[in-house]
Backbone as CSV, one residue per row, in Angstrom:
resi,resn,N_x,N_y,N_z,CA_x,CA_y,CA_z,C_x,C_y,C_z
1,UNK,-63.150,-63.370,24.335,-64.106,-62.497,25.015,-64.148,-61.121,24.369
2,UNK,-62.951,-60.599,24.010,-62.905,-59.292,23.363,-63.661,-59.317,22.043
3,UNK,-63.518,-60.431,21.297,-64.198,-60.549,20.014,-65.710,-60.540,20.205
4,UNK,-66.198,-61.272,21.205,-67.640,-61.304,21.464,-68.152,-59.931,21.859
5,UNK,-67.398,-59.221,22.693,-67.810,-57.882,23.111,-67.828,-56.928,21.919
6,UNK,-66.852,-57.082,21.023,-66.817,-56.237,19.824,-68.040,-56.505,18.952
7,UNK,-68.435,-57.787,18.840,-69.624,-58.141,18.052,-70.870,-57.514,18.665
8,UNK,-70.960,-57.557,20.007,-72.126,-56.970,20.685,-72.211,-55.476,20.407
9,UNK,-71.072,-54.783,20.524,-71.062,-53.331,20.263,-71.433,-53.046,18.804
10,UNK,-70.870,-53.828,17.874,-71.162,-53.618,16.450,-72.632,-53.877,16.155
11,UNK,-73.190,-54.923,16.757,-74.585,-55.266,16.513,-75.524,-54.197,17.055
12,UNK,-75.216,-53.686,18.231,-76.058,-52.616,18.791,-76.010,-51.380,17.908
13,UNK,-74.819,-51.071,17.400,-74.679,-49.922,16.505,-75.456,-50.135,15.213
14,UNK,-75.370,-51.355,14.659,-76.080,-51.683,13.424,-77.586,-51.614,13.603
15,UNK,-78.071,-52.087,14.759,-79.516,-52.200,14.962,-80.196,-50.866,15.288
16,UNK,-79.427,-49.876,15.728,-80.061,-48.614,16.130,-80.914,-47.990,15.016
17,UNK,-80.369,-47.796,13.799,-81.227,-47.221,12.754,-82.372,-48.148,12.357
18,UNK,-82.151,-49.464,12.447,-83.209,-50.415,12.109,-84.346,-50.323,13.123
19,UNK,-83.985,-50.340,14.415,-85.002,-50.271,15.468,-85.722,-48.930,15.442
20,UNK,-84.998,-47.861,15.147,-85.640,-46.540,15.054,-86.739,-46.550,13.999
21,UNK,-86.447,-47.171,12.840,-87.452,-47.267,11.780,-88.607,-48.168,12.214
22,UNK,-88.293,-49.309,12.826,-89.343,-50.248,13.235,-90.286,-49.616,14.252
23,UNK,-89.745,-48.873,15.214,-90.592,-48.208,16.197,-91.483,-47.154,15.536
24,UNK,-90.911,-46.435,14.561,-91.683,-45.429,13.832,-92.851,-46.076,13.087
25,UNK,-92.640,-47.302,12.614,-93.665,-47.999,11.824,-94.570,-48.876,12.679
26,UNK,-94.354,-48.876,14.003,-95.234,-49.630,14.887,-94.913,-51.104,15.009
27,UNK,-93.672,-51.511,14.668,-93.269,-52.906,14.824,-92.780,-53.133,16.252
28,UNK,-93.339,-54.131,16.919,-92.945,-54.455,18.287,-91.720,-55.364,18.279
29,UNK,-91.148,-55.590,19.479,-90.029,-56.526,19.577,-90.465,-57.928,19.165
30,UNK,-91.703,-58.294,19.479,-92.183,-59.619,19.081,-92.149,-59.774,17.563
31,UNK,-92.558,-58.711,16.840,-92.484,-58.747,15.369,-91.037,-58.928,14.915
32,UNK,-90.143,-58.127,15.499,-88.726,-58.195,15.132,-88.145,-59.569,15.443
33,UNK,-88.502,-60.119,16.594,-87.988,-61.412,17.013,-88.364,-62.506,16.018
34,UNK,-89.597,-62.478,15.534,-90.043,-63.478,14.567,-89.281,-63.341,13.249
35,UNK,-89.078,-62.092,12.809,-88.334,-61.855,11.571,-86.877,-62.295,11.734
36,UNK,-86.268,-61.971,12.886,-84.871,-62.331,13.130,-84.683,-63.848,13.115
37,UNK,-85.620,-64.587,13.727,-85.528,-66.051,13.723,-85.617,-66.590,12.297
38,UNK,-86.483,-65.985,11.500,-86.632,-66.426,10.114,-85.336,-66.222,9.334
39,UNK,-84.684,-65.072,9.528,-83.430,-64.797,8.831,-82.334,-65.738,9.309
40,UNK,-82.293,-66.031,10.596,-81.323,-67.004,11.111,-81.466,-68.332,10.381
41,UNK,-82.704,-68.803,10.251,-82.947,-70.087,9.591,-82.608,-70.000,8.104
42,UNK,-82.954,-68.886,7.471,-82.680,-68.712,6.042,-81.175,-68.744,5.764
43,UNK,-80.401,-68.006,6.547,-78.950,-67.953,6.331,-78.301,-69.290,6.663
44,UNK,-78.702,-69.890,7.772,-78.130,-71.183,8.145,-78.449,-72.241,7.097
45,UNK,-79.640,-72.169,6.501,-80.053,-73.156,5.499,-79.308,-72.979,4.184
46,UNK,-79.122,-71.730,3.750,-78.602,-71.476,2.412,-77.086,-71.318,2.358
47,UNK,-76.484,-70.828,3.418,-75.058,-70.498,3.364,-74.142,-71.531,4.026
48,UNK,-74.705,-72.524,4.687,-73.865,-73.476,5.411,-74.160,-74.931,5.037
49,UNK,-74.736,-75.131,3.859,-74.971,-76.481,3.372,-73.700,-77.094,2.809
50,UNK,-73.768,-78.379,2.470,-72.623,-79.098,1.924,-72.839,-79.350,0.439
51,UNK,-71.804,-79.015,-0.367,-71.841,-79.226,-1.824,-73.068,-78.576,-2.472
52,UNK,-73.379,-77.359,-2.029,-74.436,-76.592,-2.671,-75.846,-76.943,-2.232
53,UNK,-75.989,-77.945,-1.351,-77.315,-78.326,-0.890,-77.694,-77.550,0.362
54,UNK,-78.994,-77.472,0.639,-79.438,-76.791,1.848,-78.982,-77.562,3.086
55,UNK,-78.680,-76.809,4.133,-78.303,-77.422,5.392,-79.478,-78.226,5.951
56,UNK,-79.220,-79.421,6.485,-80.339,-80.198,7.036,-80.872,-79.541,8.306
57,UNK,-82.123,-79.856,8.627,-82.814,-79.183,9.725,-82.111,-79.392,11.057
58,UNK,-81.540,-80.559,11.276,-80.855,-80.804,12.552,-79.690,-79.843,12.740
59,UNK,-78.912,-79.647,11.675,-77.763,-78.736,11.782,-78.243,-77.284,11.911
60,UNK,-79.320,-76.938,11.199,-79.881,-75.587,11.329,-80.290,-75.334,12.770
61,UNK,-80.935,-76.323,13.398,-81.367,-76.178,14.789,-80.172,-75.989,15.712
62,UNK,-79.109,-76.759,15.488,-77.912,-76.650,16.326,-77.268,-75.278,16.164
63,UNK,-77.137,-74.802,14.910,-76.475,-73.524,14.646,-77.258,-72.347,15.209
64,UNK,-78.584,-72.398,15.108,-79.419,-71.252,15.493,-79.881,-71.297,16.940
65,UNK,-79.805,-72.472,17.564,-80.302,-72.593,18.930,-81.806,-72.783,19.008
66,UNK,-82.452,-72.964,17.867,-83.895,-73.203,17.825,-84.174,-74.700,17.889
67,UNK,-85.393,-75.055,18.217,-85.761,-76.462,18.174,-85.911,-76.895,16.718
68,UNK,-85.805,-78.200,16.467,-85.966,-78.704,15.096,-87.351,-78.350,14.576
69,UNK,-88.358,-78.429,15.429,-89.731,-78.114,15.004,-89.855,-76.652,14.589
70,UNK,-89.273,-75.763,15.410,-89.334,-74.331,15.090,-88.524,-74.022,13.829
71,UNK,-87.339,-74.622,13.707,-86.515,-74.396,12.519,-87.238,-74.871,11.262
72,UNK,-87.908,-76.016,11.350,-88.651,-76.548,10.209,-89.806,-75.621,9.839
73,UNK,-90.523,-75.115,10.856,-91.641,-74.197,10.592,-91.153,-72.942,9.883
74,UNK,-90.045,-72.392,10.377,-89.533,-71.151,9.804,-88.961,-71.377,8.402
75,UNK,-88.398,-72.551,8.158,-87.918,-72.835,6.804,-89.086,-72.854,5.821
76,UNK,-90.219,-73.385,6.239,-91.408,-73.380,5.370,-91.868,-71.948,5.100
77,UNK,-91.746,-71.079,6.119,-92.090,-69.657,5.931,-91.190,-69.043,4.864
78,UNK,-89.886,-69.324,4.958,-88.921,-68.795,3.993,-89.226,-69.309,2.588
79,UNK,-89.548,-70.587,2.472,-89.782,-71.186,1.155,-91.070,-70.691,0.514
80,UNK,-92.037,-70.261,1.342,-93.298,-69.748,0.800,-93.171,-68.315,0.317
81,UNK,-92.211,-67.589,0.878,-92.055,-66.176,0.552,-90.776,-65.969,-0.241
82,UNK,-90.729,-64.911,-1.087,-89.492,-64.633,-1.818,-88.379,-64.273,-0.857
83,UNK,-87.149,-64.616,-1.221,-86.003,-64.237,-0.413,-85.817,-62.728,-0.471
84,UNK,-84.842,-62.232,0.272,-84.628,-60.788,0.343,-84.537,-60.217,-1.060
85,UNK,-85.439,-59.306,-1.365,-85.478,-58.751,-2.716,-84.460,-57.640,-2.875
86,UNK,-84.074,-57.408,-4.104,-83.227,-56.259,-4.385,-84.093,-55.016,-4.403
87,UNK,-83.451,-53.889,-4.339,-84.153,-52.615,-4.324,-85.135,-52.523,-5.490
88,UNK,-86.463,-52.424,-5.221,-87.422,-52.393,-6.317,-87.308,-51.164,-7.201
89,UNK,-86.613,-50.118,-6.709,-86.446,-48.928,-7.536,-85.376,-49.114,-8.599
90,UNK,-84.681,-50.265,-8.603,-83.635,-50.506,-9.598,-84.174,-50.416,-11.015
91,UNK,-85.355,-50.997,-11.257,-85.923,-50.984,-12.598,-86.237,-49.562,-13.032
92,UNK,-86.830,-48.782,-12.143,-87.147,-47.390,-12.471,-85.862,-46.610,-12.678
93,UNK,-84.869,-46.846,-11.827,-83.587,-46.169,-11.985,-82.904,-46.526,-13.289
94,UNK,-83.085,-47.767,-13.728,-82.483,-48.218,-14.980,-83.083,-47.458,-16.166
95,UNK,-84.389,-47.191,-16.075,-85.051,-46.437,-17.139,-84.485,-45.023,-17.221
96,UNK,-84.387,-44.353,-16.069,-83.854,-42.985,-16.044,-82.393,-42.955,-16.478
97,UNK,-81.622,-43.949,-16.047,-80.216,-44.032,-16.438,-80.079,-44.183,-17.946
98,UNK,-80.890,-45.058,-18.528,-80.832,-45.272,-19.977,-81.192,-44.000,-20.735
99,UNK,-82.119,-43.244,-20.204,-82.531,-41.999,-20.841,-81.356,-41.019,-20.929
100,UNK,-80.419,-41.136,-19.994,-79.251,-40.249,-19.978,-78.066,-40.826,-20.744
101,UNK,-78.197,-42.076,-21.279,-77.044,-42.695,-21.914,-77.311,-43.299,-23.291
102,UNK,-78.491,-43.812,-23.505,-78.809,-44.423,-24.799,-78.922,-43.315,-25.848
103,UNK,-78.116,-43.376,-26.881,-78.046,-42.290,-27.874,-79.379,-42.022,-28.562
104,UNK,-80.270,-43.007,-28.584,-81.579,-42.790,-29.210,-82.407,-41.749,-28.469
105,UNK,-82.065,-41.526,-27.179,-82.872,-40.624,-26.359,-82.109,-39.364,-25.950
106,UNK,-80.970,-39.116,-26.614,-80.148,-37.953,-26.289,-80.225,-36.906,-27.396
107,UNK,-79.980,-35.639,-27.018,-79.909,-34.584,-28.022,-78.472,-34.438,-28.524
108,UNK,-78.221,-33.437,-29.327,-76.884,-33.280,-29.919,-75.819,-32.938,-28.887
109,UNK,-76.225,-32.528,-27.684,-75.278,-32.204,-26.616,-75.084,-33.377,-25.655
110,UNK,-75.675,-34.504,-25.971,-75.545,-35.669,-25.109,-76.419,-35.638,-23.873
111,UNK,-77.425,-34.776,-23.887,-78.352,-34.662,-22.761,-79.675,-35.343,-23.114
112,UNK,-80.420,-35.819,-22.088,-81.706,-36.470,-22.378,-82.677,-35.485,-23.020
113,UNK,-83.197,-35.836,-24.182,-84.101,-34.925,-24.870,-85.548,-35.211,-24.463
114,UNK,-86.426,-34.232,-24.564,-87.849,-34.477,-24.309,-88.362,-35.551,-25.268
115,UNK,-89.168,-36.466,-24.752,-89.648,-37.590,-25.555,-91.157,-37.513,-25.747
116,UNK,-91.619,-37.839,-26.944,-93.070,-37.989,-27.120,-93.555,-39.168,-26.292
117,UNK,-94.820,-39.174,-25.943,-95.354,-40.235,-25.107,-95.321,-41.597,-25.798
118,UNK,-95.536,-41.603,-27.128,-95.562,-42.871,-27.856,-94.916,-42.699,-29.224
119,UNK,-94.704,-43.831,-29.898,-94.089,-43.800,-31.208,-92.627,-44.202,-31.140
120,UNK,-91.909,-44.105,-32.272,-90.479,-44.465,-32.304,-89.660,-43.563,-31.377
121,UNK,-88.690,-44.141,-30.680,-87.794,-43.401,-29.771,-88.582,-42.507,-28.815
122,UNK,-89.656,-43.039,-28.282,-90.538,-42.312,-27.376,-90.347,-42.768,-25.940
123,UNK,-91.092,-42.129,-25.037,-91.065,-42.543,-23.645,-91.571,-43.986,-23.515
124,UNK,-92.564,-44.325,-24.302,-93.088,-45.690,-24.291,-92.026,-46.695,-24.747
125,UNK,-91.277,-46.347,-25.795,-90.236,-47.269,-26.274,-89.099,-47.405,-25.266
126,UNK,-88.811,-46.309,-24.528,-87.799,-46.358,-23.475,-88.213,-47.343,-22.389
127,UNK,-89.477,-47.284,-21.977,-89.987,-48.195,-20.948,-89.984,-49.630,-21.463
128,UNK,-90.400,-49.812,-22.719,-90.419,-51.165,-23.293,-89.018,-51.775,-23.317
129,UNK,-88.006,-50.930,-23.602,-86.636,-51.428,-23.732,-85.990,-51.715,-22.386
130,UNK,-86.302,-50.893,-21.369,-85.572,-51.005,-20.112,-86.440,-51.300,-18.892
131,UNK,-87.749,-51.251,-19.047,-88.615,-51.385,-17.870,-89.419,-52.650,-17.779
132,UNK,-89.244,-53.560,-18.729,-90.006,-54.801,-18.663,-91.490,-54.549,-18.839
133,UNK,-92.289,-55.069,-17.893,-93.737,-54.974,-18.050,-94.365,-53.913,-17.152
134,UNK,-93.593,-52.892,-16.756,-94.153,-51.818,-15.938,-95.184,-51.038,-16.749
135,UNK,-96.411,-50.854,-16.239,-97.422,-50.065,-16.968,-96.962,-48.613,-17.142
136,UNK,-97.059,-48.118,-18.356,-96.553,-46.771,-18.660,-97.263,-45.695,-17.859
137,UNK,-98.586,-45.789,-17.764,-99.363,-44.760,-17.055,-98.965,-44.689,-15.588
138,UNK,-98.857,-45.849,-14.938,-98.491,-45.879,-13.521,-97.083,-45.336,-13.307
139,UNK,-96.151,-45.710,-14.197,-94.774,-45.243,-14.065,-94.694,-43.734,-14.263
140,UNK,-95.401,-43.225,-15.250,-95.394,-41.786,-15.524,-95.890,-40.992,-14.320
141,UNK,-96.987,-41.440,-13.722,-97.541,-40.753,-12.554,-96.569,-40.794,-11.378
142,UNK,-95.917,-41.949,-11.181,-94.980,-42.087,-10.066,-93.768,-41.179,-10.249
143,UNK,-93.202,-41.157,-11.474,-92.025,-40.323,-11.721,-92.366,-38.839,-11.649
144,UNK,-93.576,-38.473,-12.062,-94.030,-37.086,-11.907,-94.153,-36.730,-10.433
145,UNK,-94.725,-37.629,-9.667,-94.993,-37.379,-8.257,-93.709,-37.130,-7.466
146,UNK,-92.643,-37.857,-7.782,-91.392,-37.694,-7.034,-90.464,-36.669,-7.679
147,UNK,-90.914,-36.032,-8.767,-90.133,-34.964,-9.375,-89.026,-35.410,-10.294
148,UNK,-89.089,-36.652,-10.801,-88.057,-37.135,-11.719,-88.321,-36.707,-13.151
149,UNK,-89.591,-36.487,-13.501,-89.967,-36.053,-14.847,-91.092,-35.042,-14.749
150,UNK,-91.370,-34.387,-15.869,-92.612,-33.626,-15.992,-93.156,-33.839,-17.392
151,UNK,-94.468,-33.833,-17.509,-95.133,-34.005,-18.796,-95.688,-32.663,-19.221
152,UNK,-95.276,-32.230,-20.420,-95.636,-30.895,-20.881,-95.908,-30.926,-22.377
153,UNK,-97.111,-30.547,-22.772,-97.503,-30.481,-24.183,-97.248,-31.802,-24.908
154,UNK,-97.629,-32.899,-24.258,-97.514,-34.206,-24.890,-96.108,-34.770,-24.931
155,UNK,-95.173,-34.136,-24.237,-93.795,-34.626,-24.192,-93.389,-34.874,-22.744
156,UNK,-92.488,-35.827,-22.556,-91.989,-36.158,-21.216,-90.570,-35.605,-21.098
157,UNK,-90.323,-34.831,-20.045,-89.039,-34.156,-19.854,-88.346,-34.716,-18.620
158,UNK,-87.081,-35.110,-18.761,-86.306,-35.652,-17.639,-85.826,-34.522,-16.739
159,UNK,-86.044,-34.654,-15.428,-85.596,-33.665,-14.460,-84.476,-34.195,-13.565
160,UNK,-84.487,-35.498,-13.301,-83.475,-36.108,-12.443,-83.003,-37.419,-13.046
161,UNK,-81.745,-37.772,-12.780,-81.196,-39.014,-13.312,-81.528,-40.210,-12.416
162,UNK,-81.783,-39.933,-11.140,-82.041,-41.018,-10.208,-83.435,-40.906,-9.612
163,UNK,-83.973,-42.055,-9.262,-85.314,-42.147,-8.687,-85.201,-42.338,-7.185
164,UNK,-85.858,-41.462,-6.408,-85.853,-41.585,-4.957,-87.270,-41.420,-4.442
165,UNK,-87.933,-42.520,-4.034,-89.285,-42.399,-3.488,-89.268,-41.621,-2.188
166,UNK,-90.428,-41.077,-1.801,-90.511,-40.288,-0.586,-90.302,-41.158,0.647
167,UNK,-89.816,-40.537,1.717,-89.508,-41.259,2.946,-90.761,-41.916,3.522
168,UNK,-90.572,-43.128,4.056,-91.598,-43.927,4.708,-92.687,-44.415,3.759
169,UNK,-92.403,-44.417,2.473,-93.264,-45.119,1.545,-92.683,-46.508,1.343
170,UNK,-93.501,-47.424,0.841,-93.098,-48.828,0.768,-91.773,-49.012,0.031
171,UNK,-91.627,-48.347,-1.120,-90.405,-48.529,-1.898,-89.203,-47.915,-1.196
172,UNK,-89.415,-46.793,-0.492,-88.309,-46.174,0.244,-87.862,-47.080,1.384
173,UNK,-88.810,-47.744,2.037,-88.476,-48.641,3.141,-87.722,-49.858,2.617
174,UNK,-88.169,-50.411,1.474,-87.451,-51.541,0.887,-86.040,-51.120,0.472
175,UNK,-85.902,-49.893,-0.009,-84.579,-49.398,-0.391,-83.674,-49.313,0.839
176,UNK,-84.233,-48.909,1.965,-83.501,-48.860,3.235,-82.887,-50.231,3.531
177,UNK,-83.701,-51.281,3.403,-83.201,-52.626,3.639,-82.154,-53.046,2.626
178,UNK,-82.366,-52.660,1.366,-81.432,-53.032,0.305,-80.070,-52.383,0.508
179,UNK,-80.060,-51.106,0.905,-78.792,-50.396,1.111,-78.031,-50.998,2.290
180,UNK,-78.733,-51.249,3.406,-78.066,-51.862,4.554,-77.552,-53.253,4.206
181,UNK,-78.305,-53.984,3.382,-77.876,-55.311,2.959,-76.588,-55.237,2.144
182,UNK,-76.517,-54.268,1.226,-75.318,-54.119,0.400,-74.094,-53.777,1.256
183,UNK,-74.257,-52.799,2.172,-73.136,-52.417,3.034,-72.719,-53.595,3.914
184,UNK,-73.713,-54.299,4.473,-73.423,-55.439,5.334,-72.702,-56.560,4.609
185,UNK,-73.097,-56.841,3.363,-72.445,-57.887,2.582,-70.971,-57.548,2.323
186,UNK,-70.716,-56.277,2.017,-69.339,-55.862,1.749,-68.466,-56.015,2.994
187,UNK,-68.955,-55.524,4.134,-68.156,-55.589,5.365,-67.983,-57.038,5.822
188,UNK,-69.059,-57.838,5.714,-68.965,-59.247,6.100,-67.972,-59.983,5.207
189,UNK,-68.006,-59.692,3.911,-67.050,-60.304,2.988,-65.619,-59.991,3.410
190,UNK,-65.360,-58.729,3.731,-64.003,-58.335,4.094,-63.549,-58.947,5.421
191,UNK,-64.497,-59.172,6.333,-64.149,-59.756,7.621,-63.920,-61.268,7.541
192,UNK,-64.714,-61.936,6.708,-64.725,-63.400,6.721,-64.008,-64.064,5.554
193,UNK,-63.705,-63.316,4.493,-63.148,-63.959,3.312,-61.701,-64.382,3.518
194,UNK,-61.279,-65.333,2.696,-59.889,-65.785,2.682,-58.995,-64.604,2.306
195,UNK,-57.870,-64.468,2.989,-56.972,-63.339,2.731,-56.457,-63.313,1.294
196,UNK,-56.490,-64.478,0.615,-56.047,-64.515,-0.778,-57.077,-63.892,-1.708
197,UNK,-58.306,-63.701,-1.206,-59.363,-63.105,-2.020,-59.347,-61.594,-1.839
198,UNK,-59.490,-60.880,-2.933,-59.433,-59.416,-2.879,-60.554,-58.848,-2.019
199,UNK,-60.195,-57.873,-1.180,-61.208,-57.196,-0.368,-62.045,-56.285,-1.258
200,UNK,-63.286,-56.067,-0.873,-64.148,-55.129,-1.585,-63.912,-53.728,-1.030
201,UNK,-63.904,-52.755,-1.918,-63.623,-51.388,-1.474,-64.670,-50.946,-0.454
202,UNK,-64.191,-50.398,0.655,-65.068,-49.835,1.682,-64.261,-48.827,2.466
203,UNK,-64.721,-47.604,2.518,-63.963,-46.598,3.244,-64.824,-45.394,3.572
204,UNK,-64.345,-44.566,4.468,-65.055,-43.349,4.853,-64.061,-42.202,4.975
205,UNK,-64.533,-41.011,4.719,-63.741,-39.808,4.964,-64.457,-39.029,6.058
206,UNK,-63.866,-38.956,7.245,-64.525,-38.353,8.405,-63.602,-37.370,9.114
207,UNK,-64.213,-36.364,9.725,-63.501,-35.464,10.626,-64.442,-35.184,11.791
208,UNK,-64.007,-35.475,13.003,-64.885,-35.376,14.168,-64.833,-34.005,14.843
209,UNK,-64.200,-33.041,14.213,-64.112,-31.703,14.807,-64.622,-30.638,13.844
210,UNK,-65.690,-30.955,13.144,-66.262,-30.006,12.191,-67.259,-29.075,12.884
211,UNK,-67.196,-27.761,12.613,-68.192,-26.842,13.185,-69.582,-27.150,12.620
212,UNK,-70.602,-27.057,13.454,-71.957,-27.407,13.048,-72.429,-26.575,11.855
213,UNK,-71.982,-25.333,11.781,-72.451,-24.455,10.693,-71.907,-24.864,9.322
214,UNK,-70.953,-25.803,9.301,-70.411,-26.254,8.014,-71.286,-27.328,7.357
215,UNK,-72.334,-27.792,8.056,-73.144,-28.900,7.561,-73.790,-28.590,6.217
216,UNK,-74.417,-27.433,6.091,-75.111,-27.121,4.835,-74.142,-27.044,3.661
217,UNK,-72.993,-26.398,3.877,-72.014,-26.283,2.795,-71.496,-27.663,2.393
218,UNK,-71.249,-28.511,3.393,-70.760,-29.855,3.093,-71.821,-30.679,2.373
219,UNK,-73.077,-30.522,2.795,-74.161,-31.259,2.148,-74.241,-30.891,0.666
220,UNK,-74.161,-29.592,0.354,-74.206,-29.170,-1.047,-73.000,-29.717,-1.827
221,UNK,-71.847,-29.704,-1.177,-70.632,-30.214,-1.825,-70.770,-31.702,-2.136
222,UNK,-71.253,-32.479,-1.171,-71.424,-33.925,-1.382,-72.498,-34.204,-2.419
223,UNK,-73.588,-33.429,-2.397,-74.644,-33.620,-3.396,-74.075,-33.487,-4.805
224,UNK,-73.260,-32.449,-5.000,-72.716,-32.200,-6.338,-71.659,-33.227,-6.716
225,UNK,-70.667,-33.423,-5.841,-69.568,-34.336,-6.158,-70.012,-35.804,-6.133
226,UNK,-70.908,-36.138,-5.194,-71.407,-37.510,-5.126,-72.213,-37.867,-6.352
227,UNK,-73.055,-36.934,-6.804,-73.848,-37.170,-8.008,-72.943,-37.354,-9.224
228,UNK,-71.917,-36.509,-9.322,-70.982,-36.606,-10.444,-70.263,-37.962,-10.423
229,UNK,-69.827,-38.381,-9.235,-69.136,-39.657,-9.094,-70.041,-40.824,-9.490
230,UNK,-71.282,-40.816,-9.005,-72.214,-41.899,-9.314,-72.541,-41.953,-10.802
231,UNK,-72.625,-40.805,-11.441,-72.902,-40.796,-12.880,-71.726,-41.380,-13.659
232,UNK,-70.499,-41.097,-13.214,-69.322,-41.706,-13.856,-69.333,-43.224,-13.686
233,UNK,-69.670,-43.673,-12.482,-69.760,-45.116,-12.232,-70.863,-45.730,-13.081
234,UNK,-71.999,-45.051,-13.152,-73.127,-45.548,-13.941,-72.744,-45.675,-15.411
235,UNK,-71.979,-44.698,-15.933,-71.518,-44.757,-17.323,-70.612,-45.974,-17.535
236,UNK,-69.702,-46.216,-16.578,-68.785,-47.356,-16.704,-69.558,-48.672,-16.680
237,UNK,-70.499,-48.806,-15.758,-71.277,-50.042,-15.652,-72.074,-50.303,-16.921
238,UNK,-72.666,-49.260,-17.454,-73.454,-49.427,-18.678,-72.567,-49.832,-19.849
239,UNK,-71.381,-49.213,-19.943,-70.465,-49.528,-21.045,-69.965,-50.963,-20.981
240,UNK,-69.898,-51.534,-19.776,-69.351,-52.880,-19.613,-70.421,-53.928,-19.309
241,UNK,-71.704,-53.534,-19.360,-72.782,-54.469,-19.014,-72.945,-55.536,-20.084
242,UNK,-73.556,-56.656,-19.696,-73.853,-57.720,-20.657,-74.796,-57.192,-21.723
243,UNK,-74.653,-57.678,-22.933,-75.473,-57.217,-24.047,-76.705,-58.094,-24.186
244,UNK,-77.861,-57.452,-24.320,-79.107,-58.198,-24.513,-79.147,-58.791,-25.914
245,UNK,-79.273,-60.104,-26.011,-79.292,-60.766,-27.319,-80.567,-60.481,-28.076
246,UNK,-81.639,-60.118,-27.338,-82.922,-59.911,-28.004,-83.018,-58.560,-28.692
247,UNK,-82.384,-57.530,-28.094,-82.528,-56.193,-28.660,-81.233,-55.637,-29.221
248,UNK,-80.088,-56.259,-28.857,-78.801,-55.759,-29.320,-78.337,-54.540,-28.554
249,UNK,-79.106,-54.118,-27.523,-78.744,-52.947,-26.748,-78.111,-53.377,-25.444
250,UNK,-77.211,-52.550,-24.909,-76.598,-52.851,-23.628,-77.560,-52.465,-22.522
251,UNK,-77.698,-53.378,-21.547,-78.572,-53.116,-20.419,-77.841,-53.427,-19.126
252,UNK,-78.285,-52.789,-18.040,-77.787,-53.139,-16.730,-78.627,-54.305,-16.249
253,UNK,-78.025,-55.471,-16.112,-78.758,-56.655,-15.717,-78.607,-56.862,-14.222
254,UNK,-79.714,-56.808,-13.466,-79.681,-56.972,-12.028,-80.229,-58.340,-11.692
255,UNK,-79.402,-59.196,-11.159,-79.792,-60.551,-10.823,-79.687,-60.761,-9.320
256,UNK,-80.470,-61.705,-8.798,-80.326,-62.061,-7.402,-78.959,-62.699,-7.208
257,UNK,-78.233,-62.320,-6.124,-76.888,-62.866,-5.914,-76.846,-64.390,-5.962
258,UNK,-77.889,-65.059,-5.478,-77.880,-66.514,-5.444,-77.938,-67.109,-6.840
259,UNK,-78.477,-66.351,-7.808,-78.669,-66.876,-9.142,-77.674,-66.318,-10.156
260,UNK,-76.768,-65.461,-9.676,-75.907,-64.733,-10.600,-75.063,-65.652,-11.472
261,UNK,-74.441,-66.674,-10.885,-73.526,-67.520,-11.638,-74.224,-68.339,-12.710
262,UNK,-75.513,-68.616,-12.513,-76.260,-69.405,-13.477,-76.320,-68.690,-14.818
263,UNK,-76.502,-67.386,-14.786,-76.659,-66.610,-16.011,-75.366,-65.935,-16.456
264,UNK,-74.273,-66.145,-15.724,-73.019,-65.521,-16.088,-72.972,-64.035,-15.805
265,UNK,-73.910,-63.509,-15.017,-73.916,-62.092,-14.668,-73.973,-61.951,-13.154
266,UNK,-73.516,-60.809,-12.659,-73.587,-60.516,-11.233,-74.139,-59.108,-11.042
267,UNK,-74.564,-58.836,-9.843,-75.010,-57.499,-9.458,-73.774,-56.746,-8.973
268,UNK,-73.497,-55.600,-9.554,-72.242,-54.901,-9.294,-72.481,-53.400,-9.221
269,UNK,-71.879,-52.739,-8.268,-72.052,-51.293,-8.163,-71.363,-50.753,-6.933
270,UNK,-71.678,-49.525,-6.580,-71.072,-48.876,-5.414,-72.097,-47.911,-4.844
271,UNK,-72.020,-47.664,-3.546,-72.940,-46.726,-2.886,-72.175,-45.591,-2.241
272,UNK,-72.812,-44.426,-2.171,-72.218,-43.258,-1.522,-73.244,-42.689,-0.551
273,UNK,-72.825,-42.367,0.663,-73.766,-41.806,1.633,-73.072,-40.768,2.499
274,UNK,-73.835,-39.763,2.922,-73.309,-38.690,3.776,-73.396,-39.126,5.238
275,UNK,-72.371,-38.831,6.013,-72.333,-39.135,7.444,-72.476,-37.841,8.237
276,UNK,-73.416,-37.798,9.177,-73.581,-36.612,10.019,-74.156,-37.050,11.358
277,UNK,-73.422,-36.814,12.426,-73.919,-37.180,13.754,-73.171,-36.386,14.809
278,UNK,-73.818,-36.211,15.969,-73.158,-35.556,17.094,-72.127,-36.499,17.696
279,UNK,-71.089,-35.958,18.242,-70.049,-36.772,18.887,-70.625,-37.465,20.123
């Protein structure tokens, strides 16, 4: 009983920021209920099958409490749509990260140098190497709009190492889901994994007796130290990433977790976030 009550408290805590966003975006409980049922069927189908196969519909119905007909309908919904996507800003972030690390795009001080729009070692070549088929014009406008770059006298200048879309835009909302998914996967792994398997790092540094006026100073401190920490992690990941056989350059390869083992690569990283709330 204590375990069930703990799950209820944890779930309510988890859902508060999700529901706050859904209400802001005009999603009703009926919308949420349909999405929740779909995720129940998706997880039951993919994570509880035998010998790598999908769970049969009868077992999915038993596990989820849905009827076989409803479970079958929702499985078709899942199969028609892509599974939970990774943060779509990863590709854009990879471009900015490469600009700060690939020696072809650095100056003598190891800083990202202004790039011509086209030609050898240009902004266009950077996108071609790290951005796949993203249209250059659209990417340039987007990065300018969010303040990551500026275009001046035919050259592109890097202003920020990371890409952060504005709040309540489509990519920012998808990032919200991606971050919660990453945190949830780590905590679920630590709760459910075999004790012989190494736990994933997860921790917080908190003090519940901080004066309110210290918030701004702490925010500036975390911005500086958190950015420095993430850049060190980004450097390590890039140095140890799989090498692209086509270009000979090291790239950060982001794969869907379900497909990672097929290609011999996994999605790997760490997140940092500031905590601030009233007692």
